[in-house]
PDB file of the backbone (N, CA, C, O) and the ligand in Angstrom, with CONECT records:
HET     ZN  A 101       1
ATOM      1  N   MET A   1      81.349   5.792-204.691  1.00  0.00           N
ATOM      2  CA  MET A   1      80.023   5.787-204.070  1.00  0.00           C
ATOM      3  C   MET A   1      79.683   4.371-203.618  1.00  0.00           C
ATOM      4  O   MET A   1      79.836   3.410-204.373  1.00  0.00           O
ATOM      5  N   LEU A   2      79.231   4.260-202.407  1.00  0.00           N
ATOM      6  CA  LEU A   2      78.950   2.939-201.848  1.00  0.00           C
ATOM      7  C   LEU A   2      77.442   2.710-201.766  1.00  0.00           C
ATOM      8  O   LEU A   2      76.660   3.652-201.640  1.00  0.00           O
ATOM      9  N   ALA A   3      77.058   1.455-201.841  1.00  0.00           N
ATOM     10  CA  ALA A   3      75.652   1.093-201.738  1.00  0.00           C
ATOM     11  C   ALA A   3      75.564  -0.293-201.118  1.00  0.00           C
ATOM     12  O   ALA A   3      76.532  -1.055-201.124  1.00  0.00           O
ATOM     13  N   ALA A   4      74.415  -0.602-200.594  1.00  0.00           N
ATOM     14  CA  ALA A   4      74.220  -1.952-200.077  1.00  0.00           C
ATOM     15  C   ALA A   4      74.380  -2.946-201.226  1.00  0.00           C
ATOM     16  O   ALA A   4      73.828  -2.751-202.309  1.00  0.00           O
ATOM     17  N   ALA A   5      75.134  -4.004-200.981  1.00  0.00           N
ATOM     18  CA  ALA A   5      75.323  -5.022-202.019  1.00  0.00           C
ATOM     19  C   ALA A   5      74.050  -5.844-202.125  1.00  0.00           C
ATOM     20  O   ALA A   5      73.473  -6.244-201.115  1.00  0.00           O
ATOM     21  N   ASN A   6      73.622  -6.090-203.343  1.00  0.00           N
ATOM     22  CA  ASN A   6      72.410  -6.902-203.471  1.00  0.00           C
ATOM     23  C   ASN A   6      72.676  -8.227-204.169  1.00  0.00           C
ATOM     24  O   ASN A   6      71.754  -8.881-204.657  1.00  0.00           O
ATOM     25  N   ALA A   7      73.972  -8.624-204.214  1.00  0.00           N
ATOM     26  CA  ALA A   7      74.311  -9.920-204.801  1.00  0.00           C
ATOM     27  C   ALA A   7      73.971 -11.037-203.812  1.00  0.00           C
ATOM     28  O   ALA A   7      73.905 -10.813-202.604  1.00  0.00           O
ATOM     29  N   GLY A   8      73.761 -12.218-204.334  1.00  0.00           N
ATOM     30  CA  GLY A   8      73.501 -13.364-203.476  1.00  0.00           C
ATOM     31  C   GLY A   8      74.767 -13.824-202.782  1.00  0.00           C
ATOM     32  O   GLY A   8      75.868 -13.410-203.145  1.00  0.00           O
ATOM     33  N   SER A   9      74.611 -14.681-201.783  1.00  0.00           N
ATOM     34  CA  SER A   9      75.780 -15.160-201.051  1.00  0.00           C
ATOM     35  C   SER A   9      76.653 -16.023-201.959  1.00  0.00           C
ATOM     36  O   SER A   9      76.172 -16.644-202.907  1.00  0.00           O
ATOM     37  N   LEU A  10      77.948 -16.045-201.645  1.00  0.00           N
ATOM     38  CA  LEU A  10      78.932 -16.744-202.461  1.00  0.00           C
ATOM     39  C   LEU A  10      79.558 -17.859-201.646  1.00  0.00           C
ATOM     40  O   LEU A  10      79.750 -17.725-200.438  1.00  0.00           O
ATOM     41  N   SER A  11      79.871 -18.946-202.302  1.00  0.00           N
ATOM     42  CA  SER A  11      80.605 -20.020-201.646  1.00  0.00           C
ATOM     43  C   SER A  11      82.048 -19.565-201.452  1.00  0.00           C
ATOM     44  O   SER A  11      82.725 -19.212-202.418  1.00  0.00           O
ATOM     45  N   GLY A  12      82.520 -19.573-200.203  1.00  0.00           N
ATOM     46  CA  GLY A  12      83.872 -19.104-199.929  1.00  0.00           C
ATOM     47  C   GLY A  12      84.918 -19.869-200.717  1.00  0.00           C
ATOM     48  O   GLY A  12      85.882 -19.286-201.213  1.00  0.00           O
ATOM     49  N   GLY A  13      84.726 -21.183-200.831  1.00  0.00           N
ATOM     50  CA  GLY A  13      85.700 -22.004-201.524  1.00  0.00           C
ATOM     51  C   GLY A  13      85.843 -21.653-202.992  1.00  0.00           C
ATOM     52  O   GLY A  13      86.869 -21.948-203.604  1.00  0.00           O
ATOM     53  N   SER A  14      84.822 -21.026-203.564  1.00  0.00           N
ATOM     54  CA  SER A  14      84.911 -20.629-204.969  1.00  0.00           C
ATOM     55  C   SER A  14      85.771 -19.377-205.120  1.00  0.00           C
ATOM     56  O   SER A  14      86.193 -19.041-206.226  1.00  0.00           O
ATOM     57  N   LEU A  15      86.029 -18.688-204.011  1.00  0.00           N
ATOM     58  CA  LEU A  15      86.827 -17.457-204.053  1.00  0.00           C
ATOM     59  C   LEU A  15      88.275 -17.705-203.667  1.00  0.00           C
ATOM     60  O   LEU A  15      89.190 -17.177-204.299  1.00  0.00           O
ATOM     61  N   SER A  16      88.485 -18.510-202.626  1.00  0.00           N
ATOM     62  CA  SER A  16      89.831 -18.737-202.115  1.00  0.00           C
ATOM     63  C   SER A  16      89.845 -20.019-201.290  1.00  0.00           C
ATOM     64  O   SER A  16      88.892 -20.291-200.560  1.00  0.00           O
ATOM     65  N   PRO A  17      90.924 -20.818-201.399  1.00  0.00           N
ATOM     66  CA  PRO A  17      91.007 -22.025-200.573  1.00  0.00           C
ATOM     67  C   PRO A  17      90.922 -21.692-199.082  1.00  0.00           C
ATOM     68  O   PRO A  17      90.447 -22.497-198.281  1.00  0.00           O
ATOM     69  N   GLU A  18      91.387 -20.496-198.724  1.00  0.00           N
ATOM     70  CA  GLU A  18      91.359 -20.091-197.320  1.00  0.00           C
ATOM     71  C   GLU A  18      89.929 -19.918-196.806  1.00  0.00           C
ATOM     72  O   GLU A  18      89.685 -19.931-195.599  1.00  0.00           O
ATOM     73  N   LEU A  19      88.994 -19.759-197.733  1.00  0.00           N
ATOM     74  CA  LEU A  19      87.597 -19.526-197.351  1.00  0.00           C
ATOM     75  C   LEU A  19      86.735 -20.785-197.539  1.00  0.00           C
ATOM     76  O   LEU A  19      85.509 -20.720-197.454  1.00  0.00           O
ATOM     77  N   ALA A  20      87.378 -21.913-197.792  1.00  0.00           N
ATOM     78  CA  ALA A  20      86.620 -23.148-198.041  1.00  0.00           C
ATOM     79  C   ALA A  20      85.693 -23.450-196.867  1.00  0.00           C
ATOM     80  O   ALA A  20      86.091 -23.346-195.707  1.00  0.00           O
ATOM     81  N   GLY A  21      84.483 -23.814-197.172  1.00  0.00           N
ATOM     82  CA  GLY A  21      83.511 -24.169-196.145  1.00  0.00           C
ATOM     83  C   GLY A  21      82.790 -22.969-195.553  1.00  0.00           C
ATOM     84  O   GLY A  21      81.881 -23.134-194.739  1.00  0.00           O
ATOM     85  N   LEU A  22      83.180 -21.772-195.948  1.00  0.00           N
ATOM     86  CA  LEU A  22      82.542 -20.559-195.418  1.00  0.00           C
ATOM     87  C   LEU A  22      81.561 -20.007-196.445  1.00  0.00           C
ATOM     88  O   LEU A  22      81.632 -20.323-197.633  1.00  0.00           O
ATOM     89  N   LEU A  23      80.659 -19.188-195.966  1.00  0.00           N
ATOM     90  CA  LEU A  23      79.715 -18.521-196.859  1.00  0.00           C
ATOM     91  C   LEU A  23      80.040 -17.029-196.834  1.00  0.00           C
ATOM     92  O   LEU A  23      80.152 -16.437-195.761  1.00  0.00           O
ATOM     93  N   VAL A  24      80.188 -16.428-197.992  1.00  0.00           N
ATOM     94  CA  VAL A  24      80.512 -14.998-198.072  1.00  0.00           C
ATOM     95  C   VAL A  24      79.236 -14.227-198.405  1.00  0.00           C
ATOM     96  O   VAL A  24      78.609 -14.429-199.445  1.00  0.00           O
ATOM     97  N   ILE A  25      78.883 -13.348-197.491  1.00  0.00           N
ATOM     98  CA  ILE A  25      77.667 -12.554-197.642  1.00  0.00           C
ATOM     99  C   ILE A  25      78.061 -11.163-198.156  1.00  0.00           C
ATOM    100  O   ILE A  25      78.670 -10.393-197.414  1.00  0.00           O
ATOM    101  N   PRO A  26      77.728 -10.826-199.409  1.00  0.00           N
ATOM    102  CA  PRO A  26      78.021  -9.485-199.902  1.00  0.00           C
ATOM    103  C   PRO A  26      77.332  -8.448-199.007  1.00  0.00           C
ATOM    104  O   PRO A  26      76.187  -8.630-198.595  1.00  0.00           O
ATOM    105  N   TRP A  27      78.046  -7.368-198.717  1.00  0.00           N
ATOM    106  CA  TRP A  27      77.570  -6.426-197.703  1.00  0.00           C
ATOM    107  C   TRP A  27      77.470  -5.019-198.278  1.00  0.00           C
ATOM    108  O   TRP A  27      76.392  -4.425-198.308  1.00  0.00           O
ATOM    109  N   ILE A  28      78.623  -4.483-198.742  1.00  0.00           N
ATOM    110  CA  ILE A  28      78.654  -3.124-199.274  1.00  0.00           C
ATOM    111  C   ILE A  28      79.332  -3.178-200.642  1.00  0.00           C
ATOM    112  O   ILE A  28      80.352  -3.847-200.812  1.00  0.00           O
ATOM    113  N   ALA A  29      78.766  -2.479-201.601  1.00  0.00           N
ATOM    114  CA  ALA A  29      79.323  -2.475-202.954  1.00  0.00           C
ATOM    115  C   ALA A  29      79.807  -1.082-203.323  1.00  0.00           C
ATOM    116  O   ALA A  29      79.226  -0.082-202.901  1.00  0.00           O
ATOM    117  N   CYS A  30      80.869  -1.020-204.109  1.00  0.00           N
ATOM    118  CA  CYS A  30      81.292   0.234-204.724  1.00  0.00           C
ATOM    119  C   CYS A  30      80.577   0.320-206.069  1.00  0.00           C
ATOM    120  O   CYS A  30      80.793  -0.505-206.957  1.00  0.00           O
ATOM    121  N   VAL A  31      79.728   1.324-206.203  1.00  0.00           N
ATOM    122  CA  VAL A  31      78.923   1.459-207.413  1.00  0.00           C
ATOM    123  C   VAL A  31      79.811   1.771-208.614  1.00  0.00           C
ATOM    124  O   VAL A  31      79.488   1.414-209.747  1.00  0.00           O
ATOM    125  N   ARG A  32      80.941   2.448-208.352  1.00  0.00           N
ATOM    126  CA  ARG A  32      81.792   2.893-209.448  1.00  0.00           C
ATOM    127  C   ARG A  32      82.554   1.738-210.089  1.00  0.00           C
ATOM    128  O   ARG A  32      82.572   1.617-211.314  1.00  0.00           O
ATOM    129  N   CYS A  33      83.189   0.878-209.269  1.00  0.00           N
ATOM    130  CA  CYS A  33      84.046  -0.159-209.855  1.00  0.00           C
ATOM    131  C   CYS A  33      83.482  -1.566-209.680  1.00  0.00           C
ATOM    132  O   CYS A  33      84.006  -2.510-210.272  1.00  0.00           O
ATOM    133  N   GLY A  34      82.449  -1.725-208.900  1.00  0.00           N
ATOM    134  CA  GLY A  34      81.848  -3.044-208.779  1.00  0.00           C
ATOM    135  C   GLY A  34      82.476  -3.934-207.724  1.00  0.00           C
ATOM    136  O   GLY A  34      82.093  -5.097-207.601  1.00  0.00           O
ATOM    137  N   GLN A  35      83.452  -3.409-206.944  1.00  0.00           N
ATOM    138  CA  GLN A  35      83.993  -4.226-205.852  1.00  0.00           C
ATOM    139  C   GLN A  35      82.943  -4.402-204.767  1.00  0.00           C
ATOM    140  O   GLN A  35      82.097  -3.535-204.549  1.00  0.00           O
ATOM    141  N   LEU A  36      83.014  -5.530-204.099  1.00  0.00           N
ATOM    142  CA  LEU A  36      82.121  -5.803-202.979  1.00  0.00           C
ATOM    143  C   LEU A  36      82.940  -6.037-201.734  1.00  0.00           C
ATOM    144  O   LEU A  36      83.990  -6.679-201.776  1.00  0.00           O
ATOM    145  N   LEU A  37      82.454  -5.513-200.621  1.00  0.00           N
ATOM    146  CA  LEU A  37      82.972  -5.918-199.318  1.00  0.00           C
ATOM    147  C   LEU A  37      81.976  -6.920-198.753  1.00  0.00           C
ATOM    148  O   LEU A  37      80.787  -6.632-198.620  1.00  0.00           O
ATOM    149  N   GLY A  38      82.478  -8.087-198.429  1.00  0.00           N
ATOM    150  CA  GLY A  38      81.608  -9.122-197.895  1.00  0.00           C
ATOM    151  C   GLY A  38      82.118  -9.627-196.555  1.00  0.00           C
ATOM    152  O   GLY A  38      83.253  -9.353-196.163  1.00  0.00           O
ATOM    153  N   ARG A  39      81.279 -10.354-195.871  1.00  0.00           N
ATOM    154  CA  ARG A  39      81.634 -10.978-194.602  1.00  0.00           C
ATOM    155  C   ARG A  39      81.602 -12.486-194.801  1.00  0.00           C
ATOM    156  O   ARG A  39      80.616 -13.042-195.285  1.00  0.00           O
ATOM    157  N   ALA A  40      82.700 -13.141-194.420  1.00  0.00           N
ATOM    158  CA  ALA A  40      82.740 -14.601-194.493  1.00  0.00           C
ATOM    159  C   ALA A  40      82.307 -15.170-193.144  1.00  0.00           C
ATOM    160  O   ALA A  40      82.816 -14.774-192.095  1.00  0.00           O
ATOM    161  N   HIS A  41      81.371 -16.092-193.192  1.00  0.00           N
ATOM    162  CA  HIS A  41      80.839 -16.687-191.963  1.00  0.00           C
ATOM    163  C   HIS A  41      80.903 -18.204-192.020  1.00  0.00           C
ATOM    164  O   HIS A  41      80.783 -18.820-193.080  1.00  0.00           O
ATOM    165  N   GLU A  42      81.094 -18.777-190.851  1.00  0.00           N
ATOM    166  CA  GLU A  42      80.923 -20.225-190.716  1.00  0.00           C
ATOM    167  C   GLU A  42      79.441 -20.525-190.579  1.00  0.00           C
ATOM    168  O   GLU A  42      78.656 -19.683-190.143  1.00  0.00           O
ATOM    169  N   ARG A  43      79.078 -21.728-190.954  1.00  0.00           N
ATOM    170  CA  ARG A  43      77.699 -22.159-190.716  1.00  0.00           C
ATOM    171  C   ARG A  43      77.671 -22.939-189.401  1.00  0.00           C
ATOM    172  O   ARG A  43      78.407 -23.910-189.228  1.00  0.00           O
ATOM    173  N   GLU A  44      76.828 -22.509-188.494  1.00  0.00           N
ATOM    174  CA  GLU A  44      76.740 -23.163-187.189  1.00  0.00           C
ATOM    175  C   GLU A  44      76.014 -24.502-187.327  1.00  0.00           C
ATOM    176  O   GLU A  44      75.277 -24.712-188.291  1.00  0.00           O
ATOM    177  N   PRO A  45      76.223 -25.422-186.350  1.00  0.00           N
ATOM    178  CA  PRO A  45      75.600 -26.747-186.445  1.00  0.00           C
ATOM    179  C   PRO A  45      74.075 -26.671-186.553  1.00  0.00           C
ATOM    180  O   PRO A  45      73.446 -27.583-187.089  1.00  0.00           O
ATOM    181  N   TRP A  46      73.475 -25.579-186.044  1.00  0.00           N
ATOM    182  CA  TRP A  46      72.016 -25.466-186.118  1.00  0.00           C
ATOM    183  C   TRP A  46      71.558 -24.768-187.395  1.00  0.00           C
ATOM    184  O   TRP A  46      70.382 -24.434-187.540  1.00  0.00           O
ATOM    185  N   GLY A  47      72.505 -24.549-188.329  1.00  0.00           N
ATOM    186  CA  GLY A  47      72.108 -24.094-189.660  1.00  0.00           C
ATOM    187  C   GLY A  47      72.221 -22.605-189.886  1.00  0.00           C
ATOM    188  O   GLY A  47      72.186 -22.145-191.027  1.00  0.00           O
ATOM    189  N   ASP A  48      72.355 -21.839-188.809  1.00  0.00           N
ATOM    190  CA  ASP A  48      72.475 -20.392-188.977  1.00  0.00           C
ATOM    191  C   ASP A  48      73.933 -20.035-189.250  1.00  0.00           C
ATOM    192  O   ASP A  48      74.823 -20.874-189.105  1.00  0.00           O
ATOM    193  N   LEU A  49      74.170 -18.793-189.643  1.00  0.00           N
ATOM    194  CA  LEU A  49      75.541 -18.326-189.835  1.00  0.00           C
ATOM    195  C   LEU A  49      76.110 -17.867-188.503  1.00  0.00           C
ATOM    196  O   LEU A  49      75.374 -17.422-187.622  1.00  0.00           O
ATOM    197  N   SER A  50      77.429 -17.979-188.363  1.00  0.00           N
ATOM    198  CA  SER A  50      78.091 -17.479-187.160  1.00  0.00           C
ATOM    199  C   SER A  50      77.786 -15.996-187.000  1.00  0.00           C
ATOM    200  O   SER A  50      77.685 -15.262-187.982  1.00  0.00           O
ATOM    201  N   LEU A  51      77.644 -15.572-185.769  1.00  0.00           N
ATOM    202  CA  LEU A  51      77.318 -14.168-185.505  1.00  0.00           C
ATOM    203  C   LEU A  51      78.436 -13.267-186.022  1.00  0.00           C
ATOM    204  O   LEU A  51      78.184 -12.261-186.686  1.00  0.00           O
ATOM    205  N   LEU A  52      79.677 -13.643-185.707  1.00  0.00           N
ATOM    206  CA  LEU A  52      80.820 -12.824-186.110  1.00  0.00           C
ATOM    207  C   LEU A  52      81.456 -13.424-187.352  1.00  0.00           C
ATOM    208  O   LEU A  52      81.530 -14.646-187.486  1.00  0.00           O
ATOM    209  N   PRO A  53      81.911 -12.578-188.255  1.00  0.00           N
ATOM    210  CA  PRO A  53      82.589 -13.108-189.439  1.00  0.00           C
ATOM    211  C   PRO A  53      83.976 -13.647-189.091  1.00  0.00           C
ATOM    212  O   PRO A  53      84.585 -13.231-188.106  1.00  0.00           O
ATOM    213  N   THR A  54      84.453 -14.553-189.891  1.00  0.00           N
ATOM    214  CA  THR A  54      85.821 -15.058-189.742  1.00  0.00           C
ATOM    215  C   THR A  54      86.792 -14.198-190.549  1.00  0.00           C
ATOM    216  O   THR A  54      87.979 -14.135-190.230  1.00  0.00           O
ATOM    217  N   HIS A  55      86.298 -13.544-191.579  1.00  0.00           N
ATOM    218  CA  HIS A  55      87.111 -12.651-192.409  1.00  0.00           C
ATOM    219  C   HIS A  55      86.180 -11.589-192.977  1.00  0.00           C
ATOM    220  O   HIS A  55      84.967 -11.775-193.071  1.00  0.00           O
ATOM    221  N   TYR A  56      86.794 -10.460-193.356  1.00  0.00           N
ATOM    222  CA  TYR A  56      86.162  -9.557-194.310  1.00  0.00           C
ATOM    223  C   TYR A  56      86.836  -9.808-195.644  1.00  0.00           C
ATOM    224  O   TYR A  56      88.038 -10.067-195.703  1.00  0.00           O
ATOM    225  N   VAL A  57      86.071  -9.733-196.698  1.00  0.00           N
ATOM    226  CA  VAL A  57      86.561 -10.100-198.022  1.00  0.00           C
ATOM    227  C   VAL A  57      86.202  -8.998-199.008  1.00  0.00           C
ATOM    228  O   VAL A  57      85.053  -8.559-199.072  1.00  0.00           O
ATOM    229  N   ILE A  58      87.186  -8.559-199.770  1.00  0.00           N
ATOM    230  CA  ILE A  58      86.879  -7.661-200.883  1.00  0.00           C
ATOM    231  C   ILE A  58      87.045  -8.450-202.160  1.00  0.00           C
ATOM    232  O   ILE A  58      88.110  -9.005-202.434  1.00  0.00           O
ATOM    233  N   VAL A  59      85.994  -8.492-202.928  1.00  0.00           N
ATOM    234  CA  VAL A  59      86.021  -9.257-204.166  1.00  0.00           C
ATOM    235  C   VAL A  59      85.476  -8.389-205.288  1.00  0.00           C
ATOM    236  O   VAL A  59      84.523  -7.626-205.124  1.00  0.00           O
ATOM    237  N   HIS A  60      86.118  -8.540-206.420  1.00  0.00           N
ATOM    238  CA  HIS A  60      85.638  -7.856-207.607  1.00  0.00           C
ATOM    239  C   HIS A  60      84.960  -8.913-208.463  1.00  0.00           C
ATOM    240  O   HIS A  60      85.578  -9.923-208.801  1.00  0.00           O
ATOM    241  N   LEU A  61      83.727  -8.702-208.811  1.00  0.00           N
ATOM    242  CA  LEU A  61      82.996  -9.762-209.512  1.00  0.00           C
ATOM    243  C   LEU A  61      83.579 -10.026-210.894  1.00  0.00           C
ATOM    244  O   LEU A  61      83.325 -11.078-211.480  1.00  0.00           O
ATOM    245  N   ARG A  62      84.362  -9.079-211.426  1.00  0.00           N
ATOM    246  CA  ARG A  62      85.047  -9.349-212.693  1.00  0.00           C
ATOM    247  C   ARG A  62      86.280 -10.231-212.480  1.00  0.00           C
ATOM    248  O   ARG A  62      86.732 -10.906-213.405  1.00  0.00           O
ATOM    249  N   GLU A  63      86.818 -10.223-211.264  1.00  0.00           N
ATOM    250  CA  GLU A  63      88.019 -11.009-210.945  1.00  0.00           C
ATOM    251  C   GLU A  63      87.787 -11.781-209.649  1.00  0.00           C
ATOM    252  O   GLU A  63      88.514 -11.583-208.675  1.00  0.00           O
ATOM    253  N   PRO A  64      86.796 -12.647-209.626  1.00  0.00           N
ATOM    254  CA  PRO A  64      86.440 -13.284-208.350  1.00  0.00           C
ATOM    255  C   PRO A  64      87.537 -14.180-207.797  1.00  0.00           C
ATOM    256  O   PRO A  64      87.500 -14.551-206.624  1.00  0.00           O
ATOM    257  N   ALA A  65      88.529 -14.538-208.641  1.00  0.00           N
ATOM    258  CA  ALA A  65      89.580 -15.434-208.152  1.00  0.00           C
ATOM    259  C   ALA A  65      90.676 -14.684-207.402  1.00  0.00           C
ATOM    260  O   ALA A  65      91.637 -15.296-206.937  1.00  0.00           O
ATOM    261  N   GLN A  66      90.541 -13.366-207.281  1.00  0.00           N
ATOM    262  CA  GLN A  66      91.584 -12.592-206.592  1.00  0.00           C
ATOM    263  C   GLN A  66      90.998 -11.789-205.437  1.00  0.00           C
ATOM    264  O   GLN A  66      91.101 -10.563-205.417  1.00  0.00           O
ATOM    265  N   PRO A  67      90.388 -12.471-204.480  1.00  0.00           N
ATOM    266  CA  PRO A  67      89.813 -11.726-203.357  1.00  0.00           C
ATOM    267  C   PRO A  67      90.914 -11.219-202.432  1.00  0.00           C
ATOM    268  O   PRO A  67      92.004 -11.789-202.377  1.00  0.00           O
ATOM    269  N   ARG A  68      90.625 -10.160-201.719  1.00  0.00           N
ATOM    270  CA  ARG A  68      91.532  -9.691-200.664  1.00  0.00           C
ATOM    271  C   ARG A  68      90.878  -9.989-199.326  1.00  0.00           C
ATOM    272  O   ARG A  68      89.728  -9.622-199.081  1.00  0.00           O
ATOM    273  N   LEU A  69      91.627 -10.656-198.472  1.00  0.00           N
ATOM    274  CA  LEU A  69      91.087 -11.107-197.189  1.00  0.00           C
ATOM    275  C   LEU A  69      91.620 -10.240-196.049  1.00  0.00           C
ATOM    276  O   LEU A  69      92.780  -9.827-196.052  1.00  0.00           O
ATOM    277  N   PHE A  70      90.768  -9.980-195.101  1.00  0.00           N
ATOM    278  CA  PHE A  70      91.139  -9.203-193.922  1.00  0.00           C
ATOM    279  C   PHE A  70      90.662  -9.978-192.697  1.00  0.00           C
ATOM    280  O   PHE A  70      89.597 -10.595-192.730  1.00  0.00           O
ATOM    281  N   PRO A  71      91.439  -9.949-191.621  1.00  0.00           N
ATOM    282  CA  PRO A  71      90.976 -10.623-190.404  1.00  0.00           C
ATOM    283  C   PRO A  71      89.789  -9.865-189.803  1.00  0.00           C
ATOM    284  O   PRO A  71      89.558  -8.703-190.137  1.00  0.00           O
ATOM    285  N   PRO A  72      89.050 -10.516-188.928  1.00  0.00           N
ATOM    286  CA  PRO A  72      87.833  -9.895-188.391  1.00  0.00           C
ATOM    287  C   PRO A  72      88.104  -8.635-187.585  1.00  0.00           C
ATOM    288  O   PRO A  72      87.189  -7.853-187.325  1.00  0.00           O
ATOM    289  N   THR A  73      89.355  -8.433-187.190  1.00  0.00           N
ATOM    290  CA  THR A  73      89.703  -7.211-186.445  1.00  0.00           C
ATOM    291  C   THR A  73      90.013  -6.048-187.377  1.00  0.00           C
ATOM    292  O   THR A  73      90.264  -4.938-186.906  1.00  0.00           O
ATOM    293  N   ALA A  74      90.001  -6.273-188.676  1.00  0.00           N
ATOM    294  CA  ALA A  74      90.470  -5.252-189.623  1.00  0.00           C
ATOM    295  C   ALA A  74      89.346  -4.673-190.460  1.00  0.00           C
ATOM    296  O   ALA A  74      89.542  -4.378-191.639  1.00  0.00           O
ATOM    297  N   LEU A  75      88.181  -4.506-189.874  1.00  0.00           N
ATOM    298  CA  LEU A  75      87.062  -3.936-190.643  1.00  0.00           C
ATOM    299  C   LEU A  75      87.412  -2.542-191.163  1.00  0.00           C
ATOM    300  O   LEU A  75      87.094  -2.202-192.302  1.00  0.00           O
ATOM    301  N   ARG A  76      88.068  -1.736-190.321  1.00  0.00           N
ATOM    302  CA  ARG A  76      88.389  -0.362-190.725  1.00  0.00           C
ATOM    303  C   ARG A  76      89.276  -0.373-191.978  1.00  0.00           C
ATOM    304  O   ARG A  76      89.071   0.407-192.908  1.00  0.00           O
ATOM    305  N   GLU A  77      90.255  -1.266-191.979  1.00  0.00           N
ATOM    306  CA  GLU A  77      91.177  -1.361-193.112  1.00  0.00           C
ATOM    307  C   GLU A  77      90.437  -1.860-194.365  1.00  0.00           C
ATOM    308  O   GLU A  77      90.654  -1.359-195.468  1.00  0.00           O
ATOM    309  N   ALA A  78      89.570  -2.843-194.174  1.00  0.00           N
ATOM    310  CA  ALA A  78      88.815  -3.373-195.314  1.00  0.00           C
ATOM    311  C   ALA A  78      87.919  -2.287-195.907  1.00  0.00           C
ATOM    312  O   ALA A  78      87.799  -2.154-197.125  1.00  0.00           O
ATOM    313  N   PHE A  79      87.301  -1.526-195.029  1.00  0.00           N
ATOM    314  CA  PHE A  79      86.394  -0.469-195.487  1.00  0.00           C
ATOM    315  C   PHE A  79      87.186   0.611-196.237  1.00  0.00           C
ATOM    316  O   PHE A  79      86.743   1.115-197.269  1.00  0.00           O
ATOM    317  N   ALA A  80      88.368   0.957-195.700  1.00  0.00           N
ATOM    318  CA  ALA A  80      89.202   1.957-196.359  1.00  0.00           C
ATOM    319  C   ALA A  80      89.633   1.467-197.739  1.00  0.00           C
ATOM    320  O   ALA A  80      89.691   2.249-198.687  1.00  0.00           O
ATOM    321  N   THR A  81      89.931   0.186-197.850  1.00  0.00           N
ATOM    322  CA  THR A  81      90.342  -0.392-199.139  1.00  0.00           C
ATOM    323  C   THR A  81      89.178  -0.312-200.136  1.00  0.00           C
ATOM    324  O   THR A  81      89.380   0.005-201.308  1.00  0.00           O
ATOM    325  N   LEU A  82      87.974  -0.598-199.666  1.00  0.00           N
ATOM    326  CA  LEU A  82      86.814  -0.516-200.553  1.00  0.00           C
ATOM    327  C   LEU A  82      86.615   0.925-201.019  1.00  0.00           C
ATOM    328  O   LEU A  82      86.358   1.172-202.198  1.00  0.00           O
ATOM    329  N   LYS A  83      86.735   1.873-200.090  1.00  0.00           N
ATOM    330  CA  LYS A  83      86.500   3.271-200.436  1.00  0.00           C
ATOM    331  C   LYS A  83      87.569   3.820-201.373  1.00  0.00           C
ATOM    332  O   LYS A  83      87.317   4.754-202.135  1.00  0.00           O
ATOM    333  N   ALA A  84      88.780   3.227-201.309  1.00  0.00           N
ATOM    334  CA  ALA A  84      89.875   3.712-202.157  1.00  0.00           C
ATOM    335  C   ALA A  84      89.598   3.423-203.638  1.00  0.00           C
ATOM    336  O   ALA A  84      90.164   4.071-204.517  1.00  0.00           O
ATOM    337  N   CYS A  85      88.732   2.456-203.902  1.00  0.00           N
ATOM    338  CA  CYS A  85      88.307   2.112-205.255  1.00  0.00           C
ATOM    339  C   CYS A  85      89.515   1.687-206.090  1.00  0.00           C
ATOM    340  O   CYS A  85      90.658   1.805-205.650  1.00  0.00           O
ATOM    341  N   ARG A  86      89.244   1.188-207.310  1.00  0.00           N
ATOM    342  CA  ARG A  86      90.365   0.899-208.220  1.00  0.00           C
ATOM    343  C   ARG A  86      89.870   0.722-209.641  1.00  0.00           C
ATOM    344  O   ARG A  86      90.667   0.474-210.546  1.00  0.00           O
TER     345      ARG A  86
HETATM  346 ZN    ZN A 101      85.285   1.248-206.489  1.00  0.00          ZN2+
END
């Protein structure tokens, strides 16, 4: 079962070196296992987040050091991975 994620934004660098300098915005959560699908964004020079994400990220808050990263073209795959649960 999926629900809107209500966690606060995460520092990308705390999840993966590949996400350093990015902000991960939790988006959709799996209520059953606690995984989150988030969007990683760059911060624009004017302080806002980039319109398009640089990655989709699946992170389990129990194992935040093992995120799964997807390129911005792979939303369908990221969503399927979230729905597959674990
Ligand atoms: Zn799940």
